[in-house]
C-alpha positions in Angstrom: 17.3 -25.8 9.8 13.6 -25.4 10.3 11.9 -24.2 7.1 8.2 -23.5 6.5 7.4 -22.8 2.9 4.2 -20.9 2.4 2.8 -19.9 -1.1 4.4 -16.4 -1.0 6.9 -16.3 1.8 9.6 -18.5 3.4 10.0 -18.9 7.1 13.4 -20.1 8.3 15.1 -20.7 11.6 18.7 -22.0 11.7 19.5 -24.3 14.6 23.0 -22.8 14.8 21.3 -19.4 15.4 18.1 -20.4 17.1 17.3 -16.9 18.3 16.9 -15.5 14.8 14.0 -16.3 12.5 14.0 -15.0 8.9 10.8 -14.3 6.9 11.5 -13.9 3.2 9.1 -12.3 0.8 9.2 -14.8 -2.1 7.6 -13.4 -5.2 10.6 -11.9 -7.0 8.9 -12.3 -10.4 6.3 -9.8 -9.2 8.9 -7.6 -7.3 7.5 -9.2 -4.1 4.2 -7.5 -4.6 2.0 -8.1 -1.5 -1.0 -10.2 -2.3 -4.1 -9.9 -0.1 -5.9 -12.7 1.5 -5.7 -15.7 4.0 -3.7 -17.9 1.6 -1.8 -14.9 0.1 1.0 -12.9 1.5 -0.9 -10.8 4.0 -2.3 -13.9 5.7 1.0 -15.8 5.5 2.9 -12.9 7.1 0.4 -12.8 9.9 0.8 -16.6 10.4 4.6 -16.3 10.4 4.5 -13.5 13.0 2.2 -15.8 15.2 4.8 -18.6 14.7 7.6 -16.2 15.9 5.6 -14.9 18.8 4.9 -18.5 20.1 8.5 -19.7 19.7 10.3 -18.9 23.0 13.7 -19.6 21.3 13.2 -16.8 18.8 14.3 -13.3 20.0 14.6 -11.5 16.6 12.8 -11.8 13.3 14.4 -10.5 10.1 12.1 -9.6 7.2 13.9 -9.8 3.9 13.0 -10.4 0.2 14.1 -12.6 -2.6 15.3 -10.9 -5.8 16.5 -7.4 -6.5 13.6 -5.5 -4.9 12.2 -5.7 -1.4 8.6 -4.9 -2.5 6.6 -3.1 -5.1 3.6 -2.6 -2.8 0.2 -4.3 -3.0 -0.4 -6.6 -5.9 -3.0 -4.4 -7.7 -3.8 -7.1 -10.2 -5.7 -9.0 -7.4 -7.4 -6.2 -5.6 -10.9 -6.5 -7.1 -10.9 -10.3 -6.6 -10.0 -9.8 -2.9 -13.3 -8.2 -2.2 -15.3 -10.8 -4.1 -15.9 -8.5 -7.0 -16.5 -9.5 -10.6 -18.1 -7.7 -13.5 -21.5 -6.5 -12.5 -21.1 -7.5 -8.8 -20.3 -4.9 -6.2 -19.4 -6.4 -2.8 -21.2 -5.1 0.3 -19.3 -2.5 2.2 -19.1 -4.9 5.2 -17.1 -7.4 3.1 -14.7 -4.7 1.9 -14.2 -3.3 5.5 -13.6 -6.8 6.9 -10.9 -7.6 4.3 -9.3 -4.2 4.8 -9.1 -4.7 8.6 -8.1 -8.4 8.5 -5.5 -8.1 5.7 -4.7 -4.7 4.3 -4.2 -3.3 7.8 -3.9 -6.7 9.6 -0.5 -7.8 8.3 1.1 -4.5 9.2 -0.6 -4.5 12.7 0.7 -8.1 13.3 4.3 -7.0 12.5 3.9 -3.8 14.6 2.6 -5.8 17.6 5.2 -8.6 17.3 6.5 -9.4 20.7 10.1 -10.0 19.3 12.6 -7.5 17.9 11.7 -7.0 14.2 14.3 -6.0 11.6 13.7 -5.2 7.9 16.6 -5.9 5.6 15.7 -3.8 2.5 17.2 -3.9 -1.0 16.1 -2.2 -4.2 12.6 -0.8 -4.4 10.4 -0.6 -1.3 7.2 1.3 -2.0 3.6 1.5 -0.7 2.6 -1.7 1.3 6.3 -2.8 1.3 7.2 0.4 3.1 4.3 -0.2 5.6 6.0 -3.5 6.5 9.3 -1.7 7.0 7.8 1.1 9.0 6.2 -1.4 11.4 9.6 -3.0 12.2 11.8 -1.9 15.1 14.8 -1.4 12.8 15.4 -1.1 9.1 18.7 -1.8 7.2 18.7 -0.6 3.7 
């Protein structure tokens, strides 16, 4: 079994079923809240989709989640940090727009544009940014 462990997701492809890849949101302690940034969940999801797109053996990717809930949306505890903000510092609008395009919109766009069949396997709560992920998939099973 091929496994790639990121910080916030797990990518798996079983040699017995080489045409199926699984991407698991792996922050159950935070209800799989989607963190924003290159080394966070949005960046890791984009990297996993690139991995799927480049693997000719993979025909289907299943997005699922660890724990009882699929996703509680964006991790709002990190939003201000993402833009480079801190008390008394207001990031330039260019910075905010770049982060929004590359990550807040970028992870959903990557899934929507995935060249393979995408399926969301949903359990429990699925709100806000988690729902965006599901809406960008070809099929959803809840």
